[in-house]
Each structure stands twice: as structure tokens, then as C-alpha cells.
FIGU-914090 format. One record per residue (C-alpha): residue number from 1; residue in three letters; x, y, z. Coordinates in nm, 2 decimals, always signed. Layout:
// FIGU-914090
(NUM; 'ALA'; (X; Y; Z));
...
***
This chain:
// FIGU-914090
(1; 'MET'; (-7.25; +5.37; -19.06));
(2; 'THR'; (-7.03; +5.25; -19.34));
(3; 'ASP'; (-7.17; +4.93; -19.49));
(4; 'THR'; (-6.94; +4.77; -19.74));
(5; 'THR'; (-7.02; +4.40; -19.72));
(6; 'GLU'; (-7.31; +4.17; -19.81));
(7; 'ARG'; (-7.33; +4.03; -19.46));
(8; 'LEU'; (-7.68; +4.09; -19.30));
(9; 'HIS'; (-7.71; +4.40; -19.09));
(10; 'LEU'; (-8.01; +4.47; -18.86));
(11; 'GLU'; (-8.15; +4.80; -18.74));
(12; 'VAL'; (-8.33; +4.69; -18.43));
(13; 'ALA'; (-8.56; +4.94; -18.27));
(14; 'GLY'; (-8.85; +4.95; -18.02));
(15; 'ALA'; (-9.00; +5.16; -17.74));
(16; 'THR'; (-9.05; +4.86; -17.52));
(17; 'PRO'; (-8.86; +4.53; -17.47));
(18; 'ARG'; (-9.13; +4.34; -17.65));
(19; 'ASP'; (-9.13; +4.58; -17.94));
(20; 'LEU'; (-8.75; +4.56; -17.96));
(21; 'GLY'; (-8.77; +4.18; -17.97));
(22; 'ARG'; (-9.04; +4.19; -18.24));
(23; 'SER'; (-8.82; +4.42; -18.45));
(24; 'ARG'; (-8.54; +4.17; -18.43));
(25; 'GLY'; (-8.76; +3.87; -18.49));
(26; 'ALA'; (-8.94; +4.02; -18.79));
(27; 'ALA'; (-8.61; +4.09; -18.96));
(28; 'LEU'; (-8.50; +3.73; -18.91));
(29; 'ARG'; (-8.84; +3.57; -18.99));
(30; 'GLY'; (-8.70; +3.37; -19.29));
(31; 'SER'; (-8.38; +3.24; -19.12));
(32; 'LEU'; (-8.40; +3.22; -18.74));
(33; 'GLY'; (-8.57; +2.88; -18.75));
(34; 'GLY'; (-8.28; +2.75; -18.96));
(35; 'ALA'; (-8.03; +2.89; -18.71));
(36; 'TYR'; (-8.20; +2.70; -18.42));
(37; 'THR'; (-8.21; +2.38; -18.62));
(38; 'ARG'; (-7.84; +2.40; -18.68));
(39; 'TYR'; (-7.77; +2.47; -18.32));
(40; 'ALA'; (-8.00; +2.18; -18.21));
(41; 'GLU'; (-7.79; +1.95; -18.43));
(42; 'LEU'; (-7.48; +2.08; -18.26));
(43; 'PHE'; (-7.63; +2.02; -17.91));
(44; 'ARG'; (-7.70; +1.66; -18.01));
(45; 'VAL'; (-7.35; +1.61; -18.16));
(46; 'LEU'; (-7.20; +1.72; -17.83));
(47; 'GLY'; (-7.42; +1.49; -17.63));
(48; 'VAL'; (-7.70; +1.73; -17.51));
(49; 'ASP'; (-8.03; +1.56; -17.58));
(50; 'GLU'; (-8.37; +1.73; -17.61));
(51; 'GLU'; (-8.47; +1.66; -17.25));
(52; 'ARG'; (-8.15; +1.83; -17.11));
(53; 'GLU'; (-8.20; +2.12; -17.35));
(54; 'ARG'; (-8.56; +2.17; -17.24));
(55; 'ASP'; (-8.46; +2.15; -16.87));
(56; 'ALA'; (-8.19; +2.41; -16.93));
(57; 'VAL'; (-8.43; +2.64; -17.10));
(58; 'ALA'; (-8.68; +2.61; -16.81));
(59; 'ARG'; (-8.42; +2.69; -16.54));
(60; 'ILE'; (-8.28; +2.98; -16.74));
(61; 'VAL'; (-8.63; +3.13; -16.78));
(62; 'ALA'; (-8.69; +3.10; -16.41));
(63; 'ALA'; (-8.37; +3.28; -16.33));
(64; 'LEU'; (-8.45; +3.56; -16.58));
(65; 'ARG'; (-8.79; +3.62; -16.43));
(66; 'GLY'; (-8.63; +3.68; -16.10));
(67; 'TRP'; (-8.36; +3.91; -16.23));
(68; 'ARG'; (-8.46; +4.10; -16.55));
(69; 'PRO'; (-8.81; +4.00; -16.65));
(70; 'ALA'; (-8.79; +4.25; -16.93));
(71; 'LEU'; (-8.55; +4.01; -17.10));
(72; 'ILE'; (-8.83; +3.75; -17.11));
(73; 'GLU'; (-9.05; +4.01; -17.28));
(74; 'GLN'; (-8.78; +4.08; -17.54));
(75; 'LEU'; (-8.72; +3.71; -17.61));
(76; 'GLU'; (-9.10; +3.66; -17.64));
(77; 'GLY'; (-9.10; +3.94; -17.89));
(78; 'VAL'; (-8.83; +3.78; -18.09));
(79; 'ALA'; (-9.03; +3.46; -18.11));
(80; 'GLU'; (-9.34; +3.65; -18.21));
(81; 'GLY'; (-9.17; +3.85; -18.48));
(82; 'ALA'; (-8.99; +3.55; -18.63));
(83; 'GLY'; (-9.28; +3.30; -18.59));
(84; 'VAL'; (-9.08; +3.05; -18.39));
(85; 'GLU'; (-9.12; +2.88; -18.05));
(86; 'PHE'; (-9.02; +3.09; -17.75));
(87; 'SER'; (-8.81; +2.80; -17.61));
(88; 'ASN'; (-8.60; +2.79; -17.93));
(89; 'VAL'; (-8.52; +3.16; -17.89));
(90; 'VAL'; (-8.42; +3.10; -17.53));
(91; 'ALA'; (-8.20; +2.81; -17.64));
(92; 'LEU'; (-8.02; +3.02; -17.89));
(93; 'ASN'; (-7.95; +3.29; -17.63));
(94; 'ALA'; (-7.84; +3.02; -17.39));
(95; 'ARG'; (-7.63; +2.83; -17.64));
(96; 'THR'; (-7.31; +2.89; -17.44));
(97; 'GLU'; (-7.47; +2.74; -17.13));
(98; 'ILE'; (-7.63; +2.45; -17.32));
(99; 'LEU'; (-7.31; +2.36; -17.50));
(100; 'ALA'; (-7.12; +2.36; -17.17));
(101; 'LEU'; (-7.32; +2.05; -17.08));
(102; 'GLY'; (-7.11; +1.87; -17.34));
(103; 'GLU'; (-6.75; +1.78; -17.30));
(104; 'LYS'; (-6.59; +1.82; -17.64));
(105; 'PRO'; (-6.25; +2.01; -17.67));
(106; 'SER'; (-6.26; +2.32; -17.88));
(107; 'SER'; (-6.06; +2.60; -18.03));
(108; 'GLU'; (-6.18; +2.95; -17.95));
(109; 'CYS'; (-6.13; +3.33; -17.96));
(110; 'SER'; (-5.83; +3.55; -17.88));
(111; 'THR'; (-5.87; +3.91; -17.75));
(112; 'PHE'; (-5.65; +4.19; -17.63));
(113; 'THR'; (-5.67; +4.56; -17.55));
(114; 'THR'; (-5.39; +4.81; -17.62));
(115; 'GLU'; (-5.31; +5.18; -17.62));
(116; 'VAL'; (-5.18; +5.34; -17.93));
(117; 'GLY'; (-5.10; +5.71; -17.87));
(118; 'ALA'; (-5.38; +5.85; -17.65));
(119; 'ARG'; (-5.64; +5.59; -17.77));
(120; 'ARG'; (-5.74; +5.26; -17.63));
(121; 'TYR'; (-5.85; +4.98; -17.86));
(122; 'GLY'; (-6.00; +4.63; -17.83));
(123; 'VAL'; (-5.91; +4.36; -18.08));
(124; 'GLN'; (-6.06; +4.01; -18.12));
(125; 'THR'; (-6.09; +3.71; -18.34));
(126; 'TRP'; (-6.43; +3.54; -18.32));
(127; 'ASP'; (-6.36; +3.17; -18.37));
(128; 'TRP'; (-6.66; +2.94; -18.41));
(129; 'HIS'; (-6.80; +2.64; -18.59));
(130; 'VAL'; (-6.77; +2.70; -18.96));
(131; 'GLU'; (-7.11; +2.55; -19.02));
(132; 'LEU'; (-7.27; +2.84; -18.83));
(133; 'ASP'; (-7.10; +3.11; -19.04));
(134; 'PRO'; (-7.43; +3.18; -19.23));
(135; 'PHE'; (-7.61; +3.27; -18.91));
(136; 'TRP'; (-7.42; +3.57; -18.77));
(137; 'HIS'; (-7.47; +3.93; -18.86));
(138; 'THR'; (-7.41; +4.29; -18.74));
(139; 'HIS'; (-7.68; +4.50; -18.57));
(140; 'ALA'; (-7.75; +4.84; -18.42));
(141; 'VAL'; (-7.99; +4.84; -18.13));
(142; 'ASP'; (-8.21; +5.14; -18.03));
(143; 'GLY'; (-8.45; +5.06; -17.75));
(144; 'PRO'; (-8.50; +5.12; -17.38));
(145; 'GLY'; (-8.16; +5.22; -17.24));
(146; 'LEU'; (-7.84; +5.30; -17.42));
(147; 'ARG'; (-7.80; +5.24; -17.79));
(148; 'TYR'; (-7.54; +4.98; -17.89));
(149; 'ALA'; (-7.40; +4.82; -18.20));
(150; 'GLY'; (-7.19; +4.52; -18.28));
(151; 'LEU'; (-7.18; +4.15; -18.39));
(152; 'THR'; (-7.42; +3.88; -18.29));
(153; 'GLU'; (-7.59; +3.56; -18.41));
(154; 'GLN'; (-7.94; +3.49; -18.53));
(155; 'GLY'; (-8.20; +3.57; -18.25));
(156; 'ILE'; (-7.93; +3.64; -17.99));
(157; 'LEU'; (-7.96; +3.98; -17.83));
(158; 'SER'; (-7.59; +4.06; -17.81));
(159; 'LYS'; (-7.23; +3.94; -17.83));
(160; 'ILE'; (-6.95; +4.18; -17.90));
(161; 'GLY'; (-7.03; +4.55; -17.92));
(162; 'VAL'; (-6.99; +4.91; -17.82));
(163; 'ASN'; (-7.25; +5.15; -17.68));
(164; 'GLU'; (-7.32; +5.52; -17.71));
(165; 'ALA'; (-7.15; +5.59; -17.37));
(166; 'GLY'; (-6.82; +5.46; -17.50));
(167; 'LEU'; (-6.81; +5.12; -17.34));
(168; 'ALA'; (-6.68; +4.83; -17.55));
(169; 'LEU'; (-6.73; +4.46; -17.47));
(170; 'HIS'; (-6.55; +4.16; -17.61));
(171; 'PHE'; (-6.65; +3.80; -17.53));
(172; 'ASN'; (-6.45; +3.48; -17.46));
(173; 'ILE'; (-6.59; +3.14; -17.34));
(174; 'LEU'; (-6.43; +2.98; -17.03));
(175; 'GLY'; (-6.51; +2.65; -16.86));
(176; 'HIS'; (-6.56; +2.57; -16.49));
(177; 'ARG'; (-6.65; +2.23; -16.35));
(178; 'GLU'; (-6.95; +2.38; -16.17));
(179; 'ASP'; (-7.10; +2.54; -16.48));
(180; 'ARG'; (-7.47; +2.49; -16.51));
(181; 'PRO'; (-7.76; +2.65; -16.71));
(182; 'GLU'; (-7.94; +2.81; -16.42));
(183; 'GLY'; (-7.84; +3.18; -16.42));
(184; 'VAL'; (-7.84; +3.46; -16.67));
(185; 'PRO'; (-7.70; +3.34; -17.01));
(186; 'MET'; (-7.38; +3.52; -17.10));
(187; 'HIS'; (-7.51; +3.66; -17.43));
(188; 'LEU'; (-7.81; +3.81; -17.25));
(189; 'LEU'; (-7.57; +3.95; -16.98));
(190; 'SER'; (-7.38; +4.12; -17.27));
(191; 'SER'; (-7.70; +4.29; -17.38));
(192; 'VAL'; (-7.78; +4.42; -17.03));
(193; 'VAL'; (-7.42; +4.55; -16.99));
(194; 'LEU'; (-7.43; +4.74; -17.32));
(195; 'SER'; (-7.78; +4.88; -17.27));
(196; 'GLU'; (-7.74; +4.98; -16.90));
(197; 'CYS'; (-7.37; +5.06; -16.83));
(198; 'ARG'; (-7.18; +5.38; -16.91));
(199; 'SER'; (-6.84; +5.27; -16.79));
(200; 'VAL'; (-6.62; +4.97; -16.70));
(201; 'HIS'; (-6.68; +5.04; -16.34));
(202; 'ASP'; (-7.06; +5.04; -16.39));
(203; 'ALA'; (-7.03; +4.71; -16.58));
(204; 'ILE'; (-6.83; +4.54; -16.31));
(205; 'GLU'; (-7.09; +4.64; -16.05));
(206; 'LEU'; (-7.38; +4.51; -16.26));
(207; 'ILE'; (-7.20; +4.18; -16.33));
(208; 'ARG'; (-7.13; +4.13; -15.96));
(209; 'GLU'; (-7.50; +4.14; -15.88));
(210; 'ALA'; (-7.61; +3.92; -16.17));
(211; 'PRO'; (-7.71; +3.55; -16.11));
(212; 'VAL'; (-7.41; +3.39; -16.29));
(213; 'ALA'; (-7.39; +3.01; -16.30));
(214; 'SER'; (-7.18; +2.96; -16.61));
(215; 'SER'; (-6.84; +3.08; -16.73));
(216; 'SER'; (-6.71; +3.34; -16.97));
(217; 'ALA'; (-6.49; +3.65; -16.98));
(218; 'PHE'; (-6.60; +4.00; -17.08));
(219; 'THR'; (-6.30; +4.21; -17.18));
(220; 'MET'; (-6.43; +4.56; -17.15));
(221; 'LEU'; (-6.28; +4.90; -17.21));
(222; 'ASP'; (-6.37; +5.27; -17.20));
(223; 'ALA'; (-6.17; +5.59; -17.23));
(224; 'GLU'; (-6.01; +5.54; -16.89));
(225; 'ARG'; (-5.98; +5.17; -16.82));
(226; 'ALA'; (-5.95; +4.82; -16.96));
(227; 'VAL'; (-6.02; +4.50; -16.78));
(228; 'SER'; (-6.11; +4.13; -16.84));
(229; 'VAL'; (-6.38; +4.01; -16.61));
(230; 'GLU'; (-6.38; +3.64; -16.54));
(231; 'MET'; (-6.73; +3.50; -16.45));
(232; 'SER'; (-6.80; +3.16; -16.31));
(233; 'PRO'; (-6.99; +2.97; -16.04));
(234; 'ALA'; (-6.68; +3.05; -15.82));
(235; 'GLY'; (-6.74; +3.42; -15.85));
(236; 'VAL'; (-6.65; +3.73; -16.05));
(237; 'PHE'; (-6.28; +3.82; -16.08));
(238; 'VAL'; (-6.14; +4.13; -16.24));
(239; 'ILE'; (-5.81; +4.11; -16.43));
(240; 'GLU'; (-5.67; +4.46; -16.47));
(241; 'ALA'; (-5.46; +4.58; -16.76));
(242; 'GLU'; (-5.08; +4.58; -16.71));
(243; 'GLY'; (-4.86; +4.80; -16.92));
(244; 'GLY'; (-5.16; +4.94; -17.10));
(245; 'SER'; (-5.29; +4.60; -17.22));
(246; 'VAL'; (-5.50; +4.31; -17.11));
(247; 'GLN'; (-5.50; +3.98; -17.30));
(248; 'ARG'; (-5.76; +3.70; -17.30));
(249; 'THR'; (-5.79; +3.35; -17.45));
(250; 'ASN'; (-6.00; +3.07; -17.30));
(251; 'HIS'; (-5.85; +2.98; -16.96));
(252; 'PHE'; (-5.89; +3.14; -16.62));
(253; 'GLN'; (-5.61; +3.37; -16.51));
(254; 'HIS'; (-5.73; +3.41; -16.15));
(255; 'GLU'; (-5.62; +3.13; -15.93));
(256; 'THR'; (-5.96; +3.07; -15.76));
(257; 'PRO'; (-6.17; +2.97; -16.07));
(258; 'LEU'; (-5.85; +2.82; -16.23));
(259; 'SER'; (-5.84; +2.56; -15.96));
(260; 'ALA'; (-6.17; +2.40; -16.09));
(261; 'GLN'; (-6.12; +2.48; -16.46));
(262; 'LYS'; (-6.22; +2.23; -16.74));
(263; 'SER'; (-5.87; +2.24; -16.87));
(264; 'GLU'; (-5.93; +1.96; -17.11));
(265; 'LEU'; (-6.16; +2.18; -17.32));
(266; 'TYR'; (-5.92; +2.45; -17.42));
(267; 'GLU'; (-5.57; +2.36; -17.31));
(268; 'PRO'; (-5.29; +2.36; -17.41));
(269; 'ASP'; (-5.42; +2.57; -17.71));
(270; 'SER'; (-5.54; +2.86; -17.49));
(271; 'THR'; (-5.21; +2.91; -17.30));
(272; 'GLU'; (-5.01; +2.89; -17.62));
(273; 'ARG'; (-5.22; +3.16; -17.79));
(274; 'LEU'; (-5.20; +3.38; -17.48));
(275; 'GLU'; (-4.82; +3.35; -17.48));
(276; 'LEU'; (-4.79; +3.43; -17.85));
(277; 'MET'; (-5.01; +3.74; -17.81));
(278; 'ARG'; (-4.80; +3.86; -17.51));
(279; 'ALA'; (-4.48; +3.80; -17.70));
(280; 'ARG'; (-4.59; +4.01; -17.99));
(281; 'LEU'; (-4.71; +4.29; -17.77));
(282; 'SER'; (-4.38; +4.29; -17.58));
(283; 'GLU'; (-4.20; +4.32; -17.92));
(284; 'GLY'; (-4.37; +4.65; -17.98));
(285; 'LEU'; (-4.67; +4.55; -18.18));
(286; 'PRO'; (-4.89; +4.74; -18.26));
(287; 'ALA'; (-4.69; +5.05; -18.32));
(288; 'ALA'; (-4.99; +5.22; -18.50));
(289; 'SER'; (-5.36; +5.16; -18.52));
(290; 'ALA'; (-5.31; +5.01; -18.87));
(291; 'ASP'; (-5.10; +4.73; -18.70));
(292; 'LEU'; (-5.37; +4.62; -18.45));
(293; 'VAL'; (-5.48; +4.31; -18.64));
(294; 'ARG'; (-5.13; +4.20; -18.71));
(295; 'VAL'; (-5.09; +4.08; -18.35));
(296; 'LEU'; (-5.35; +3.81; -18.43));
(297; 'LEU'; (-5.19; +3.68; -18.75));
(298; 'THR'; (-5.08; +3.31; -18.74));
(299; 'GLU'; (-4.78; +3.17; -18.93));
(300; 'GLU'; (-4.73; +2.80; -19.00));
(301; 'GLY'; (-4.65; +2.61; -18.68));
(302; 'GLU'; (-4.76; +2.89; -18.45));
(303; 'ALA'; (-5.05; +2.89; -18.20));
(304; 'PRO'; (-5.38; +2.95; -18.39));
(305; 'LEU'; (-5.46; +3.31; -18.31));
(306; 'THR'; (-5.61; +3.29; -18.66));
(307; 'CYS'; (-5.81; +2.97; -18.68));
(308; 'ARG'; (-5.85; +2.77; -19.00));
(309; 'ALA'; (-6.11; +2.49; -19.02));
(310; 'ASP'; (-6.00; +2.13; -19.08));
(311; 'MET'; (-6.27; +2.02; -19.32));
(312; 'SER'; (-6.17; +1.66; -19.29));
(313; 'GLN'; (-6.34; +1.67; -18.94));
(314; 'GLY'; (-6.71; +1.65; -18.87));
(315; 'TYR'; (-6.96; +1.90; -18.73));
(316; 'GLY'; (-6.85; +2.01; -18.39));
(317; 'GLU'; (-6.48; +1.99; -18.48));
(318; 'ARG'; (-6.44; +2.24; -18.77));
(319; 'TRP'; (-6.34; +2.57; -18.61));
(320; 'ALA'; (-6.26; +2.88; -18.81));
(321; 'THR'; (-6.21; +3.26; -18.75));
(322; 'LEU'; (-6.55; +3.38; -18.88));
(323; 'ALA'; (-6.49; +3.75; -18.79));
(324; 'THR'; (-6.22; +3.99; -18.68));
(325; 'ILE'; (-6.32; +4.29; -18.46));
(326; 'VAL'; (-6.17; +4.62; -18.36));
(327; 'THR'; (-6.34; +4.85; -18.11));
(328; 'ASP'; (-6.26; +5.22; -18.04));
(329; 'PRO'; (-6.47; +5.33; -17.74));
(330; 'VAL'; (-6.36; +5.69; -17.76));
(331; 'ALA'; (-6.49; +5.71; -18.12));
(332; 'ARG'; (-6.78; +5.48; -18.02));
(333; 'THR'; (-6.71; +5.26; -18.32));
(334; 'ILE'; (-6.68; +4.89; -18.39));
(335; 'ARG'; (-6.51; +4.77; -18.71));
(336; 'ILE'; (-6.60; +4.41; -18.82));
(337; 'LEU'; (-6.42; +4.21; -19.09));
(338; 'ASP'; (-6.61; +3.92; -19.23));
(339; 'GLY'; (-6.31; +3.69; -19.22));
(340; 'MET'; (-5.97; +3.63; -19.07));
(341; 'PRO'; (-5.69; +3.87; -18.98));
(342; 'THR'; (-5.51; +3.75; -19.29));
(343; 'ASP'; (-5.79; +3.92; -19.49));
(344; 'ALA'; (-5.75; +4.25; -19.31));
(345; 'GLU'; (-5.58; +4.44; -19.60));
(346; 'THR'; (-5.78; +4.29; -19.89));
(347; 'GLY'; (-6.12; +4.22; -19.72));
(348; 'GLU'; (-6.40; +4.46; -19.66));
(349; 'TRP'; (-6.47; +4.60; -19.32));
(350; 'ARG'; (-6.80; +4.71; -19.18));
(351; 'GLU'; (-6.78; +5.01; -18.95));
(352; 'LEU'; (-7.07; +5.09; -18.71));
(353; 'THR'; (-7.08; +5.41; -18.51));
(354; 'VAL'; (-7.32; +5.45; -18.22));
***
């Protein structure tokens, strides 16, 4: 591992799910409570009161007990290690599902895969509320199952990452009118995919049998294949790469879930970003691995592949590109820039190898 930034990095390890959770929680003992407090404020800003949050947590716990009870043990371990309430840890891991109960428009992430020479890469901007920038970190996870590494948030088991088998996973939120916090949270599903699956094929099969009741897309790649898997209450739909690339923003591409999309949340921004990415890829970018991040640069007046916060707005409306990520599944590496694509040449990257 090459560690060149001051951003927090966790080495999470444990022989059992509970031990794994305790390892994570202990490392975050001084800050995880603050992360939950900030998220609880965001839930309220977006119209999700305490009663709806508690109800969501209870339904999600019930779903997890019936699907992967080891996840409950791991989340209990996080709470024990950090000295916080178990329900708060569940709420953090289900933040996508809880936030979906609100109806506020947002600006979100842009992702693509591409082939340069004989190698396949995944590239993404992670756009999120600028107020939550202090609460994300990198991690390497060594517990039951496959080792994996990547980027996540305080107390959340996984987000974007790559595992030791050479499977990389990128993450984009989607919105469907039937979304509800009843199944497996997407961030927990990410951890299961990375710890259990050795290939894109294996990951698709696992996702198809998971109790999904909310919407996101996992863009996944290995040495042989790249796909974007759209998940929603309407089902699981696989978008295959075309011309060696798959591109993803925040709207459905398959017609079935698209027909019931919450278009008011991400459009027209999402379509405009997708069209800009595709135009740049069709023009021949990236010609070399050093050009990967250039695809996501934004000039004045262009769709915001690079997102800059409008600090005149309030909490819940200030979006920024907090991190830029490049995965190389063949090398089993993930490179994470603490900042925007515009910082790629001058900023410091953290590279994790599994």
C-alpha cells in the first residue's frame, strides 16, 4: 500500500463477523458518533423524521436476519467497538435507503469503464454533500471471505472497492418510485459482493438472489467483463459494455425500471453527464492510462462531471466531488484521489493493493 495523504485509513481485521465489526468500530470510536449526528441532521433536512428513521432501521434489520445474519453480527460489533447505539450504525449503513424517503433533487456520481491496451479500468467521481467530507476514509478489510479495499464512510462496511480475486465495484444511486427501506441496504450489499464474489458473473448471481427493495447501480469489472447492474424494486437488470466501455450516471438505462423512475431527483443533469462522457469516449479519450481521469473533467458551461459546491446554498444542497477513483482489477488496485479530477495532476493519490 502507498499511503501519501492525511485522510484516515483503516486496517480492519477479524476472524469472525463480530470481531471484524469491533475492529472497525474501535478505530472510529472518537468520530463515528459525530458522523451519525451529521447524517441524522441530513435526514431531518430532507423530511425524514425520527419515527420514519426508526421504522426503516427495524425493517432493514428484519430483512438482514433472514438473508445474511452475519451482517447483523458485524454491525453489532461496529456499535460495540465505537461505543454507539446499534440502531445508529444500521442507519448509517442504510443511509441511501433512508435518504430515498425524502424527495429533494440532487447531483451525483459519474462512472465509466474502459479498455486501454489489454487492461480494463473503472473510473468514478464520488459526489456527495460537502458537509460530510470529514467522514469518509479508505480501508482494507481482512475477515471471513475475500479481502477487499476501497473507499467508504464512517461505520459503513463498504462502498467502492476491489477484492483479492480481481473484482472491482463502483457505486451510483438511482431512484425508483417503489423504493422502500425493507431489503438489504446497498452499502451492505457492496460488502457482501466484495467479500464473497470472485467475478462479475458471481456478483450478478448473488445480486439476483438478494432481497433488494431500493435502487442503485453497481458498475463492476474483472479481467474478462464489465457491466453496470441496475437494482430496483422492479428487478435486477444488467447493462453490458459496448465498444469496450459501460457508462453510468444516476438514471436507469433499462426501460423497465426507467418507466417508474423518480426523474425529478436527477434529471436532466444525469442524462447530460452521460452524454458528455459518451462524447469524450467517442472522441478517443482515454488514449492512455494517464488520460483516464481527463474524461471526467468539467469546463465552464458543461455538464458537471466534476461537481463544485454552491456554498450559498444550505445543508442538503451543497454537492461536491469529494473523491476521484480508478480501479484496476487485473492489478487488484484502487487509486483514490482526495479531491476532484481537476486535482489529478497536482493532488496526492492513495493506492491500495489487495
